[in-house]
gemmi code that builds the backbone of each chain (N, CA, C; Angstrom):
import gemmi

chains = {
    "A": [
        ("MET", (17.504, 181.855, 70.110), (16.576, 182.925, 70.469), (17.332, 184.254, 70.594)),
        ("HIS", (16.648, 185.312, 70.247), (17.239, 186.649, 70.351), (16.707, 187.343, 71.618)),
        ("TYR", (17.620, 187.719, 72.468), (17.270, 188.329, 73.748), (17.813, 189.761, 73.848)),
        ("ALA", (17.158, 190.548, 74.695), (17.717, 191.829, 75.142), (17.399, 191.953, 76.627)),
        ("LEU", (18.186, 192.742, 77.324), (17.970, 192.922, 78.759), (17.685, 194.385, 79.064)),
        ("LEU", (16.755, 194.609, 79.962), (16.453, 195.952, 80.456), (16.801, 195.981, 81.944)),
        ("ILE", (17.706, 196.872, 82.317), (18.137, 196.968, 83.719), (17.644, 198.291, 84.296)),
        ("THR", (16.860, 198.224, 85.374), (16.324, 199.463, 85.962), (16.783, 199.679, 87.410)),
        ("GLY", (17.647, 198.809, 87.894), (18.143, 198.962, 89.269), (19.614, 199.351, 89.270)),
        ("SER", (20.007, 200.188, 90.230), (21.406, 200.630, 90.288), (22.264, 199.568, 90.979)),
        ("PRO", (23.572, 199.553, 90.700), (24.437, 198.566, 91.347), (24.634, 198.832, 92.841)),
        ("GLU", (24.410, 200.077, 93.266), (24.589, 200.405, 94.686), (23.414, 199.934, 95.534)),
        ("ASN", (22.221, 199.973, 94.954), (21.021, 199.709, 95.760), (20.219, 198.488, 95.361)),
        ("SER", (20.698, 197.736, 94.388), (19.909, 196.565, 93.999), (20.798, 195.465, 93.439)),
        ("GLN", (20.221, 194.325, 93.344), (20.922, 193.156, 92.810), (20.756, 193.087, 91.288)),
        ("ALA", (19.892, 193.948, 90.743), (19.472, 193.825, 89.340), (20.634, 193.699, 88.340)),
        ("PRO", (21.629, 194.618, 88.342), (22.670, 194.499, 87.314), (23.587, 193.289, 87.499)),
        ("TYR", (23.681, 192.797, 88.745), (24.499, 191.604, 89.017), (23.791, 190.362, 88.467)),
        ("THR", (22.501, 190.261, 88.736), (21.724, 189.117, 88.253), (21.646, 189.148, 86.727)),
        ("ALA", (21.513, 190.355, 86.183), (21.449, 190.499, 84.722), (22.735, 189.993, 84.076)),
        ("LEU", (23.874, 190.266, 84.711), (25.159, 189.812, 84.169), (25.230, 188.283, 84.162)),
        ("ALA", (24.811, 187.675, 85.256), (24.813, 186.204, 85.326), (23.881, 185.622, 84.270)),
        ("PHE", (22.732, 186.262, 84.089), (21.757, 185.814, 83.083), (22.342, 185.954, 81.678)),
        ("ALA", (23.008, 187.085, 81.427), (23.606, 187.327, 80.108), (24.659, 186.258, 79.785)),
        ("ARG", (25.494, 185.959, 80.777), (26.534, 184.943, 80.568), (25.911, 183.580, 80.279)),
        ("ALA", (24.848, 183.256, 81.013), (24.174, 181.964, 80.816), (23.549, 181.882, 79.424)),
        ("LEU", (22.949, 182.990, 78.997), (22.333, 183.038, 77.653), (23.367, 182.749, 76.570)),
        ("LEU", (24.483, 183.460, 76.672), (25.518, 183.349, 75.646), (26.166, 181.964, 75.685)),
        ("ALA", (26.310, 181.420, 76.880), (26.908, 180.081, 77.010), (26.026, 179.016, 76.362)),
        ("ARG", (24.717, 179.263, 76.322), (23.786, 178.301, 75.723), (23.537, 178.571, 74.247)),
        ("GLY", (24.288, 179.517, 73.702), (24.221, 179.745, 72.254), (23.148, 180.707, 71.799)),
        ("HIS", (22.489, 181.382, 72.760), (21.495, 182.386, 72.371), (22.195, 183.681, 71.961)),
        ("CYS", (21.431, 184.540, 71.320), (21.983, 185.809, 70.857), (21.499, 186.933, 71.786)),
        ("LEU", (22.441, 187.687, 72.335), (22.076, 188.834, 73.173), (22.243, 190.099, 72.330)),
        ("GLU", (21.120, 190.656, 71.919), (21.142, 191.796, 70.990), (21.611, 193.085, 71.650)),
        ("GLY", (21.287, 193.243, 72.911), (21.690, 194.470, 73.573), (21.216, 194.527, 75.012)),
        ("VAL", (21.816, 195.447, 75.744), (21.424, 195.696, 77.131), (21.052, 197.172, 77.214)),
        ("PHE", (19.872, 197.447, 77.752), (19.409, 198.831, 77.847), (19.277, 199.196, 79.320)),
        ("MET", (19.908, 200.308, 79.701), (19.859, 200.758, 81.095), (18.921, 201.947, 81.220)),
        ("TYR", (17.978, 201.822, 82.141), (16.933, 202.834, 82.297), (16.694, 203.057, 83.779)),
        ("HIS", (16.006, 204.145, 84.105), (15.742, 204.503, 85.495), (17.076, 204.491, 86.251)),
        ("ASP", (17.140, 203.941, 87.473), (18.407, 203.962, 88.217), (19.455, 203.018, 87.625)),
        ("GLY", (19.056, 202.191, 86.691), (20.009, 201.292, 86.024), (21.093, 202.038, 85.262)),
        ("VAL", (20.839, 203.310, 84.938), (21.846, 204.094, 84.209), (23.122, 204.273, 85.032)),
        ("ARG", (22.993, 204.113, 86.350), (24.166, 204.294, 87.226), (25.207, 203.201, 87.020)),
        ("LEU", (24.803, 202.111, 86.413), (25.753, 201.026, 86.139), (26.916, 201.525, 85.281)),
        ("GLY", (26.617, 202.401, 84.341), (27.668, 202.871, 83.436), (28.493, 204.015, 83.990)),
        ("ALA", (28.080, 204.590, 85.111), (28.722, 205.804, 85.611), (29.851, 205.502, 86.589)),
        ("ARG", (30.991, 206.066, 86.301), (32.137, 205.940, 87.194), (32.006, 207.023, 88.271)),
        ("GLU", (31.978, 206.602, 89.536), (31.827, 207.567, 90.629), (33.051, 207.525, 91.534)),
        ("LYS", (33.421, 208.683, 92.084), (34.549, 208.731, 93.018), (34.175, 207.957, 94.280)),
        ("GLY", (35.093, 207.124, 94.717), (34.886, 206.412, 95.978), (33.845, 205.321, 95.913)),
        ("GLU", (33.537, 204.851, 94.717), (32.532, 203.791, 94.617), (33.100, 202.464, 95.152)),
        ("ALA", (32.210, 201.567, 95.498), (32.627, 200.273, 96.038), (33.363, 199.472, 94.960)),
        ("GLN", (34.324, 198.663, 95.404), (35.093, 197.848, 94.452), (34.182, 196.911, 93.662)),
        ("ALA", (33.149, 196.441, 94.326), (32.221, 195.505, 93.661), (31.554, 196.171, 92.458)),
        ("VAL", (31.278, 197.470, 92.582), (30.627, 198.203, 91.488), (31.600, 198.368, 90.321)),
        ("THR", (32.855, 198.708, 90.653), (33.884, 198.842, 89.613), (34.070, 197.503, 88.896)),
        ("ALA", (34.137, 196.434, 89.674), (34.329, 195.094, 89.098), (33.145, 194.709, 88.212)),
        ("LEU", (31.952, 195.091, 88.653), (30.750, 194.778, 87.862), (30.802, 195.494, 86.514)),
        ("ARG", (31.192, 196.793, 86.541), (31.262, 197.555, 85.298), (32.313, 196.946, 84.361)),
        ("GLU", (33.434, 196.522, 84.951), (34.483, 195.893, 84.135), (33.999, 194.576, 83.534)),
        ("SER", (33.182, 193.850, 84.274), (32.638, 192.583, 83.756), (31.709, 192.826, 82.571)),
        ("TRP", (30.892, 193.854, 82.677), (30.000, 194.205, 81.561), (30.820, 194.658, 80.347)),
        ("THR", (31.888, 195.420, 80.625), (32.756, 195.894, 79.544), (33.403, 194.696, 78.837)),
        ("ALA", (33.848, 193.731, 79.635), (34.462, 192.526, 79.057), (33.453, 191.756, 78.206)),
        ("LEU", (32.221, 191.717, 78.670), (31.170, 191.022, 77.910), (30.954, 191.709, 76.562)),
        ("HIS", (31.006, 193.032, 76.590), (30.869, 193.798, 75.342), (32.013, 193.455, 74.381)),
        ("HIS", (33.257, 193.463, 74.902), (34.411, 193.205, 74.031), (34.415, 191.780, 73.492)),
        ("ARG", (33.971, 190.849, 74.314), (34.018, 189.442, 73.893), (32.878, 189.075, 72.943)),
        ("HIS", (31.700, 189.623, 73.195), (30.517, 189.194, 72.429), (29.871, 190.312, 71.608)),
        ("GLY", (30.405, 191.513, 71.702), (29.845, 192.618, 70.915), (28.473, 193.077, 71.379)),
        ("VAL", (28.162, 192.837, 72.655), (26.849, 193.243, 73.177), (26.838, 194.761, 73.383)),
        ("SER", (25.851, 195.437, 72.821), (25.788, 196.888, 73.011), (25.288, 197.213, 74.416)),
        ("LEU", (25.862, 198.256, 75.006), (25.491, 198.674, 76.363), (24.906, 200.083, 76.268)),
        ("ASP", (23.613, 200.147, 76.100), (22.937, 201.421, 75.850), (22.387, 202.015, 77.141)),
        ("VAL", (22.606, 203.304, 77.304), (22.158, 204.022, 78.499), (21.169, 205.101, 78.055)),
        ("CYS", (19.987, 205.110, 78.642), (18.977, 206.109, 78.253), (19.465, 207.516, 78.595)),
        ("ILE", (19.508, 208.363, 77.605), (20.070, 209.704, 77.803), (19.202, 210.566, 78.731)),
        ("GLY", (17.885, 210.390, 78.656), (16.993, 211.182, 79.502), (17.152, 210.814, 80.973)),
        ("ALA", (17.102, 209.504, 81.240), (17.247, 209.029, 82.628), (18.642, 209.356, 83.148)),
        ("ALA", (19.637, 209.279, 82.265), (21.019, 209.550, 82.671), (21.197, 211.021, 83.044)),
        ("SER", (20.683, 211.919, 82.220), (20.901, 213.346, 82.503), (20.172, 213.767, 83.774)),
        ("ARG", (19.047, 213.093, 84.078), (18.340, 213.401, 85.334), (19.152, 212.973, 86.553)),
        ("ARG", (20.105, 212.060, 86.336), (20.891, 211.528, 87.454), (22.359, 211.947, 87.381)),
        ("GLY", (22.656, 212.916, 86.559), (24.021, 213.430, 86.472), (24.988, 212.485, 85.804)),
        ("VAL", (24.489, 211.612, 84.950), (25.357, 210.682, 84.222), (25.535, 211.230, 82.803)),
        ("VAL", (26.760, 211.622, 82.471), (27.026, 212.214, 81.153), (28.300, 211.627, 80.552)),
        ("ASP", (28.325, 211.541, 79.232), (29.565, 211.142, 78.559), (30.307, 212.410, 78.127)),
        ("GLN", (31.433, 212.209, 77.485), (32.276, 213.361, 77.140), (31.543, 214.338, 76.215)),
        ("ALA", (30.877, 213.796, 75.206), (30.196, 214.658, 74.233), (29.072, 215.445, 74.882)),
        ("GLU", (28.316, 214.783, 75.761), (27.191, 215.442, 76.426), (27.700, 216.498, 77.413)),
        ("ALA", (28.812, 216.171, 78.117), (29.398, 217.149, 79.050), (29.837, 218.395, 78.285)),
        ("LYS", (30.446, 218.176, 77.120), (30.910, 219.294, 76.294), (29.721, 220.129, 75.822)),
        ("ARG", (28.660, 219.423, 75.417), (27.463, 220.116, 74.930), (26.837, 220.977, 76.025)),
        ("GLN", (26.941, 220.477, 77.280), (26.359, 221.217, 78.403), (27.322, 222.269, 78.960)),
        ("GLY", (28.518, 222.349, 78.364), (29.485, 223.347, 78.810), (30.285, 222.913, 80.013)),
        ("GLY", (30.239, 221.641, 80.357), (31.003, 221.133, 81.500), (32.296, 220.487, 81.049)),
        ("SER", (33.140, 220.179, 82.032), (34.417, 219.553, 81.685), (34.560, 218.163, 82.299)),
        ("ASP", (33.598, 217.747, 83.100), (33.668, 216.432, 83.742), (32.614, 215.504, 83.166)),
        ("TRP", (32.990, 214.270, 82.984), (32.020, 213.263, 82.561), (32.298, 211.980, 83.315)),
        ("ASN", (31.303, 211.126, 83.397), (31.467, 209.893, 84.176), (31.012, 208.641, 83.426)),
        ("LEU", (30.701, 208.804, 82.164), (30.279, 207.639, 81.364), (31.244, 207.488, 80.189)),
        ("GLU", (31.792, 206.313, 80.069), (32.782, 206.097, 79.007), (32.411, 204.874, 78.190)),
        ("PRO", (32.888, 204.811, 76.939), (32.640, 203.629, 76.139), (33.144, 202.371, 76.861)),
        ("PRO", (32.526, 201.245, 76.642), (31.506, 200.939, 75.636), (30.082, 201.314, 76.027)),
        ("PHE", (29.888, 201.930, 77.211), (28.546, 202.391, 77.572), (28.234, 203.612, 76.701)),
        ("ALA", (27.070, 203.632, 76.098), (26.750, 204.703, 75.149), (25.376, 205.291, 75.432)),
        ("LEU", (25.311, 206.611, 75.427), (24.021, 207.285, 75.614), (23.180, 207.135, 74.352)),
        ("THR", (21.931, 206.826, 74.555), (21.026, 206.678, 73.421), (19.606, 207.016, 73.867)),
        ("GLY", (18.693, 207.034, 72.925), (17.312, 207.399, 73.249), (16.446, 206.187, 73.532)),
        ("LEU", (15.237, 206.463, 73.996), (14.301, 205.374, 74.288), (13.896, 204.601, 73.037)),
        ("GLY", (14.063, 205.226, 71.892), (13.751, 204.543, 70.635), (14.544, 203.253, 70.482)),
        ("GLN", (15.755, 203.242, 71.049), (16.578, 202.029, 70.989), (15.910, 200.881, 71.758)),
        ("LEU", (15.308, 201.217, 72.893), (14.600, 200.189, 73.676), (13.399, 199.656, 72.890)),
        ("ILE", (12.687, 200.561, 72.249), (11.512, 200.138, 71.470), (11.966, 199.233, 70.318)),
        ("THR", (13.085, 199.571, 69.701), (13.630, 198.739, 68.622), (13.988, 197.345, 69.142)),
        ("LEU", (14.581, 197.284, 70.333), (14.918, 195.975, 70.914), (13.655, 195.159, 71.158)),
        ("TYR", (12.602, 195.832, 71.655), (11.335, 195.121, 71.867), (10.813, 194.548, 70.558)),
        ("GLN", (10.993, 195.303, 69.485), (10.484, 194.855, 68.179), (11.312, 193.701, 67.603)),
        ("GLN", (12.631, 193.800, 67.801), (13.528, 192.844, 67.138), (13.677, 191.518, 67.879)),
        ("CYS", (13.571, 191.559, 69.196), (13.953, 190.381, 69.993), (12.750, 189.494, 70.318)),
        ("ASP", (13.071, 188.224, 70.514), (12.023, 187.300, 70.951), (11.629, 187.606, 72.396)),
        ("HIS", (12.635, 187.932, 73.207), (12.373, 188.215, 74.622), (13.183, 189.413, 75.089)),
        ("VAL", (12.548, 190.322, 75.811), (13.272, 191.379, 76.524), (13.024, 191.127, 78.008)),
        ("VAL", (14.081, 190.827, 78.727), (13.931, 190.459, 80.143), (14.321, 191.659, 81.002)),
        ("THR", (13.422, 192.013, 81.926), (13.648, 193.182, 82.792), (14.263, 192.756, 84.124)),
        ("PHE", (15.286, 193.483, 84.530), (15.891, 193.271, 85.851), (15.674, 194.554, 86.650)),
        ("ALA", (14.752, 194.471, 87.591), (14.350, 195.645, 88.366), (14.707, 195.437, 89.837)),
        ("PRO", (14.772, 196.530, 90.630), (15.084, 196.353, 92.054), (13.989, 195.560, 92.773)),
    ],
    "B": [
        ("MET", (4.188, 194.399, 63.848), (4.300, 195.387, 64.923), (3.745, 194.797, 66.234)),
        ("LYS", (4.582, 194.733, 67.248), (4.145, 194.130, 68.508), (3.300, 195.117, 69.315)),
        ("SER", (2.265, 194.580, 69.948), (1.464, 195.441, 70.826), (2.149, 195.546, 72.185)),
        ("MET", (2.031, 196.699, 72.800), (2.743, 196.945, 74.057), (1.777, 197.386, 75.149)),
        ("LEU", (1.941, 196.784, 76.309), (1.181, 197.191, 77.488), (2.165, 197.795, 78.480)),
        ("VAL", (1.972, 199.056, 78.800), (2.852, 199.724, 79.770), (2.072, 199.897, 81.070)),
        ("ILE", (2.621, 199.354, 82.148), (1.950, 199.419, 83.450), (2.573, 200.535, 84.279)),
        ("VAL", (1.716, 201.432, 84.753), (2.168, 202.548, 85.591), (1.630, 202.313, 86.997)),
        ("ARG", (2.533, 202.070, 87.935), (2.097, 201.709, 89.288), (2.460, 202.755, 90.329)),
        ("ARG", (3.225, 203.753, 89.940), (3.668, 204.754, 90.908), (2.859, 206.035, 90.773)),
        ("ALA", (2.610, 206.670, 91.913), (1.924, 207.966, 91.893), (2.810, 208.983, 91.179)),
        ("PRO", (2.202, 209.932, 90.482), (2.959, 210.857, 89.633), (4.060, 211.643, 90.336)),
        ("LEU", (3.807, 212.085, 91.559), (4.780, 212.985, 92.192), (5.742, 212.272, 93.134)),
        ("LEU", (5.651, 210.961, 93.199), (6.455, 210.208, 94.167), (7.934, 210.171, 93.789)),
        ("ASP", (8.217, 209.820, 92.567), (9.600, 209.769, 92.076), (9.580, 209.742, 90.545)),
        ("ASP", (10.711, 209.357, 89.956), (10.815, 209.383, 88.492), (10.084, 208.238, 87.795)),
        ("ARG", (9.658, 207.235, 88.557), (9.108, 206.037, 87.906), (7.881, 206.337, 87.047)),
        ("PHE", (7.017, 207.222, 87.544), (5.810, 207.543, 86.782), (6.182, 208.115, 85.416)),
        ("GLY", (6.999, 209.157, 85.435), (7.368, 209.834, 84.181), (8.146, 208.927, 83.246)),
        ("GLU", (8.985, 208.081, 83.818), (9.823, 207.232, 82.968), (9.017, 206.079, 82.357)),
        ("ALA", (8.008, 205.604, 83.074), (7.114, 204.594, 82.486), (6.296, 205.231, 81.358)),
        ("LEU", (5.819, 206.441, 81.644), (5.016, 207.148, 80.644), (5.845, 207.446, 79.391)),
        ("ASP", (7.109, 207.806, 79.585), (7.985, 208.099, 78.443), (8.099, 206.890, 77.504)),
        ("ILE", (8.193, 205.695, 78.087), (8.275, 204.485, 77.247), (7.011, 204.368, 76.390)),
        ("ALA", (5.856, 204.589, 77.038), (4.583, 204.483, 76.303), (4.519, 205.510, 75.177)),
        ("LEU", (4.932, 206.738, 75.468), (4.837, 207.809, 74.468), (5.789, 207.558, 73.297)),
        ("VAL", (7.002, 207.115, 73.611), (7.964, 206.863, 72.523), (7.501, 205.674, 71.670)),
        ("ALA", (7.006, 204.632, 72.326), (6.516, 203.467, 71.573), (5.370, 203.873, 70.652)),
        ("ALA", (4.461, 204.706, 71.163), (3.338, 205.176, 70.346), (3.841, 206.039, 69.192)),
        ("ALA", (4.866, 206.857, 69.478), (5.444, 207.696, 68.417), (6.074, 206.836, 67.319)),
        ("PHE", (6.542, 205.654, 67.688), (7.117, 204.723, 66.713), (6.029, 203.908, 66.006)),
        ("GLY", (4.788, 204.192, 66.315), (3.685, 203.533, 65.628), (3.237, 202.222, 66.243)),
        ("GLN", (3.754, 201.922, 67.452), (3.316, 200.675, 68.092), (1.953, 200.864, 68.743)),
        ("PRO", (1.108, 199.838, 68.685), (-0.153, 199.924, 69.427), (0.117, 199.806, 70.930)),
        ("VAL", (-0.218, 200.865, 71.664), (0.125, 200.923, 73.094), (-1.133, 201.011, 73.950)),
        ("THR", (-1.144, 200.210, 75.011), (-2.166, 200.333, 76.053), (-1.477, 200.768, 77.330)),
        ("LEU", (-2.064, 201.742, 78.003), (-1.532, 202.200, 79.296), (-2.433, 201.660, 80.392)),
        ("LEU", (-1.844, 200.929, 81.324), (-2.606, 200.391, 82.452), (-2.130, 201.066, 83.737)),
        ("PHE", (-3.031, 201.784, 84.397), (-2.696, 202.446, 85.660), (-3.190, 201.584, 86.813)),
        ("MET", (-2.282, 201.291, 87.719), (-2.622, 200.478, 88.890), (-2.049, 201.127, 90.145)),
        ("GLU", (-2.494, 200.665, 91.286), (-1.973, 201.101, 92.587), (-1.886, 202.632, 92.631)),
        ("GLY", (-0.739, 203.201, 93.001), (-0.631, 204.662, 93.096), (-0.770, 205.358, 91.762)),
        ("GLY", (-0.553, 204.631, 90.692), (-0.624, 205.206, 89.347), (-1.992, 205.749, 88.973)),
        ("ILE", (-3.034, 205.262, 89.669), (-4.385, 205.725, 89.304), (-4.578, 207.214, 89.602)),
        ("ASP", (-3.746, 207.770, 90.469), (-3.821, 209.217, 90.734), (-3.639, 210.031, 89.457)),
        ("ALA", (-2.966, 209.443, 88.485), (-2.628, 210.179, 87.264), (-3.825, 210.420, 86.355)),
        ("VAL", (-4.855, 209.611, 86.473), (-5.967, 209.727, 85.518), (-7.177, 210.445, 86.112)),
        ("ARG", (-6.929, 211.192, 87.181), (-8.025, 211.957, 87.790), (-8.069, 213.373, 87.222)),
        ("CYS", (-9.263, 213.912, 87.185), (-9.429, 215.292, 86.722), (-9.437, 216.242, 87.923)),
        ("ASP", (-9.308, 217.518, 87.658), (-9.347, 218.496, 88.746), (-10.796, 218.742, 89.186)),
        ("HIS", (-11.005, 219.721, 90.044), (-12.343, 219.964, 90.610), (-13.370, 220.378, 89.559)),
        ("THR", (-12.904, 220.865, 88.429), (-13.864, 221.264, 87.387), (-14.349, 220.042, 86.600)),
        ("GLY", (-13.634, 218.940, 86.754), (-14.030, 217.704, 86.071), (-13.638, 217.672, 84.610)),
        ("THR", (-12.832, 218.606, 84.180), (-12.461, 218.633, 82.763), (-10.953, 218.496, 82.547)),
        ("ALA", (-10.177, 219.268, 83.301), (-8.729, 219.261, 83.055), (-8.040, 218.154, 83.847)),
        ("CYS", (-7.090, 217.508, 83.216), (-6.326, 216.456, 83.862), (-5.375, 217.086, 84.879)),
        ("VAL", (-5.308, 216.491, 86.067), (-4.480, 217.060, 87.136), (-2.995, 216.946, 86.804)),
        ("VAL", (-2.631, 215.802, 86.232), (-1.211, 215.490, 86.061), (-0.658, 216.056, 84.766)),
        ("LYS", (0.497, 216.686, 84.916), (1.195, 217.183, 83.732), (2.520, 216.451, 83.606)),
        ("HIS", (2.921, 216.242, 82.364), (4.205, 215.590, 82.110), (4.859, 216.366, 80.988)),
        ("GLN", (6.060, 216.832, 81.239), (6.777, 217.650, 80.270), (5.918, 218.836, 79.810)),
        ("GLY", (5.195, 219.400, 80.771), (4.448, 220.628, 80.503), (3.077, 220.457, 79.884)),
        ("ALA", (2.696, 219.225, 79.579), (1.384, 219.014, 78.951), (0.539, 218.100, 79.831)),
        ("GLY", (-0.774, 218.266, 79.740), (-1.685, 217.405, 80.492), (-1.615, 215.983, 79.961)),
        ("LEU", (-1.820, 215.017, 80.856), (-1.734, 213.619, 80.450), (-2.725, 213.291, 79.333)),
        ("ASP", (-3.947, 213.839, 79.443), (-4.964, 213.563, 78.428), (-4.542, 214.091, 77.056)),
        ("ALA", (-3.902, 215.268, 77.051), (-3.437, 215.848, 75.780), (-2.315, 215.005, 75.180)),
        ("LEU", (-1.420, 214.518, 76.044), (-0.312, 213.678, 75.555), (-0.817, 212.377, 74.952)),
        ("ILE", (-1.799, 211.787, 75.627), (-2.355, 210.510, 75.150), (-2.972, 210.693, 73.758)),
        ("ALA", (-3.672, 211.813, 73.592), (-4.281, 212.094, 72.287), (-3.208, 212.424, 71.244)),
        ("LEU", (-2.241, 213.231, 71.643), (-1.197, 213.684, 70.711), (-0.366, 212.513, 70.181)),
        ("TYR", (0.006, 211.603, 71.073), (0.883, 210.497, 70.674), (0.097, 209.289, 70.126)),
        ("GLY", (-1.210, 209.336, 70.268), (-2.020, 208.256, 69.707), (-1.963, 206.965, 70.492)),
        ("ILE", (-1.941, 207.089, 71.809), (-2.023, 205.879, 72.653), (-3.432, 205.317, 72.517)),
        ("GLN", (-3.497, 204.034, 72.182), (-4.774, 203.470, 71.763), (-5.795, 203.310, 72.882)),
        ("ARG", (-5.292, 202.893, 74.041), (-6.239, 202.513, 75.091), (-5.651, 202.881, 76.456)),
        ("VAL", (-6.488, 203.457, 77.314), (-6.056, 203.773, 78.676), (-7.008, 203.063, 79.634)),
        ("VAL", (-6.433, 202.224, 80.499), (-7.273, 201.425, 81.394), (-6.749, 201.535, 82.828)),
        ("ILE", (-7.640, 201.287, 83.771), (-7.198, 201.221, 85.174), (-7.806, 199.977, 85.813)),
        ("TYR", (-7.177, 199.552, 86.894), (-7.682, 198.406, 87.649), (-8.729, 198.932, 88.627)),
        ("MET", (-9.978, 198.487, 88.428), (-11.107, 199.022, 89.178), (-10.938, 198.859, 90.687)),
        ("GLN", (-10.379, 197.731, 91.103), (-10.210, 197.453, 92.530), (-9.362, 198.546, 93.207)),
        ("ASP", (-8.332, 199.002, 92.499), (-7.469, 200.048, 93.059), (-8.209, 201.376, 93.157)),
        ("LEU", (-9.112, 201.625, 92.215), (-9.930, 202.847, 92.243), (-10.862, 202.824, 93.455)),
        ("LEU", (-11.481, 201.650, 93.667), (-12.403, 201.509, 94.805), (-11.636, 201.643, 96.119)),
        ("GLN", (-10.467, 201.032, 96.163), (-9.656, 201.056, 97.377), (-9.224, 202.488, 97.732)),
        ("ALA", (-8.940, 203.275, 96.693), (-8.520, 204.664, 96.920), (-9.709, 205.557, 97.268)),
        ("GLY", (-10.920, 205.062, 97.015), (-12.118, 205.830, 97.347), (-12.458, 206.918, 96.348)),
        ("TYR", (-11.955, 206.802, 95.131), (-12.265, 207.805, 94.112), (-13.518, 207.381, 93.332)),
        ("PRO", (-14.442, 208.314, 93.109), (-15.588, 207.972, 92.249), (-15.155, 207.925, 90.781)),
        ("ARG", (-15.898, 207.165, 90.001), (-15.572, 207.055, 88.568), (-15.665, 208.397, 87.849)),
        ("SER", (-16.521, 209.262, 88.401), (-16.706, 210.570, 87.753), (-15.440, 211.437, 87.840)),
        ("ASP", (-14.503, 211.051, 88.714), (-13.238, 211.792, 88.838), (-12.279, 211.496, 87.688)),
        ("LEU", (-12.544, 210.407, 86.951), (-11.580, 209.969, 85.940), (-11.654, 210.832, 84.692)),
        ("MET", (-10.514, 210.992, 84.041), (-10.532, 211.732, 82.772), (-11.249, 210.905, 81.703)),
        ("ALA", (-11.713, 211.588, 80.698), (-12.533, 210.937, 79.667), (-11.747, 209.851, 78.943)),
        ("GLY", (-12.443, 208.781, 78.609), (-11.837, 207.729, 77.786), (-11.128, 206.636, 78.564)),
        ("VAL", (-11.118, 206.755, 79.906), (-10.434, 205.729, 80.708), (-11.404, 204.584, 80.991)),
        ("GLU", (-10.958, 203.363, 80.728), (-11.789, 202.181, 80.988), (-11.429, 201.580, 82.342)),
        ("CYS", (-12.447, 201.171, 83.101), (-12.205, 200.483, 84.376), (-12.282, 198.981, 84.131)),
        ("LEU", (-11.260, 198.257, 84.518), (-11.216, 196.823, 84.262), (-11.311, 196.012, 85.545)),
        ("THR", (-11.990, 194.879, 85.435), (-12.024, 193.931, 86.544), (-10.712, 193.143, 86.545)),
        ("LYS", (-10.542, 192.321, 87.570), (-9.323, 191.517, 87.684), (-9.164, 190.607, 86.452)),
        ("ALA", (-10.272, 189.998, 86.034), (-10.215, 189.084, 84.886), (-9.860, 189.847, 83.609)),
        ("GLU", (-10.389, 191.051, 83.495), (-10.094, 191.862, 82.304), (-8.642, 192.334, 82.287)),
        ("VAL", (-8.113, 192.633, 83.471), (-6.693, 193.006, 83.550), (-5.835, 191.809, 83.136)),
        ("ALA", (-6.221, 190.629, 83.601), (-5.484, 189.408, 83.236), (-5.510, 189.199, 81.721)),
        ("ALA", (-6.673, 189.443, 81.121), (-6.795, 189.290, 79.661), (-5.924, 190.317, 78.937)),
        ("CYS", (-5.877, 191.505, 79.509), (-5.061, 192.588, 78.951), (-3.580, 192.191, 78.966)),
        ("LEU", (-3.148, 191.625, 80.099), (-1.758, 191.177, 80.231), (-1.463, 190.042, 79.261)),
        ("GLY", (-2.410, 189.129, 79.162), (-2.220, 187.959, 78.287), (-2.244, 188.310, 76.816)),
        ("GLY", (-2.967, 189.377, 76.483), (-3.138, 189.724, 75.078), (-2.027, 190.572, 74.496)),
        ("ALA", (-1.193, 191.150, 75.367), (-0.133, 192.042, 74.864), (1.095, 191.232, 74.462)),
        ("ASP", (1.736, 191.635, 73.379), (2.988, 190.980, 72.975), (4.111, 191.336, 73.941)),
        ("VAL", (4.092, 192.586, 74.404), (5.157, 193.073, 75.291), (4.508, 193.759, 76.488)),
        ("VAL", (4.954, 193.380, 77.681), (4.468, 194.035, 78.898), (5.659, 194.729, 79.569)),
        ("VAL", (5.499, 196.016, 79.831), (6.607, 196.794, 80.393), (6.159, 197.480, 81.671)),
        ("THR", (7.001, 197.431, 82.677), (6.784, 198.257, 83.859), (8.137, 198.741, 84.348)),
        ("VAL", (8.161, 199.925, 84.915), (9.446, 200.485, 85.383), (9.440, 200.520, 86.906)),
    ],
}
model = gemmi.Model(1)
for chain_id, residues in chains.items():
    chain = gemmi.Chain(chain_id)
    for i, (resn, *xyz) in enumerate(residues, 1):
        res = gemmi.Residue()
        res.name, res.seqid = resn, gemmi.SeqId(i, " ")
        for name, pos in zip(("N", "CA", "C"), xyz):
            atom = gemmi.Atom()
            atom.name, atom.element = name, gemmi.Element(name[0])
            atom.pos, atom.b_iso = gemmi.Position(*pos), 0.0
            res.add_atom(atom)
        chain.add_residue(res)
    model.add_chain(chain)
structure = gemmi.Structure()
structure.add_model(model)
structure.setup_entities()
């Protein structure tokens, strides 16, 4: 089966990205295909590196990064939701005339069209919300 | 092409959830997907008209909700009637084209959609 995950809860205030990670690992262990992970609403904070963040959040981001490297799972962050929450990558920071960014690969800014494509392509899109 | 049901449960001015749920519906419609918008709970505030009974109260990205729905070609806009009654709004307050659904009809709506999304 082809799956995608939608995460709408932040790692600071919800269990959503932690449960999503466990679900993703279970899917892949059972031989299913994980087409992508889309972060929306407060879920975009998963990709953002913040000063003084909890170790658990850093470890969670590293776990998602490892999942990307091992299985090639794309980690897409909605650009609209991200910019509303001060989450920017290097290119977006440069475009806005800033010098600081907090989103780094493999997390990638993308549009909502990517989520719609996942809905079209996958058998199941599972939402992890707060 | 999968049909999509987007559920809006938050009042428009409460936080980002209203706008972000609506954005999914608008982008999906722009991609040519058949989209139904279901307003429930606080979300029903979004489909009310102003005191003149013509203009939609809620604006999103500078445009009235009714204009956006027409512009993007969202096929169907529905609300859960029980939530309307609970809020004490008369049906005449609703913007044109909104259908009021019973509990059974909402269930059928959920069952009939290929994809159900809520933020």
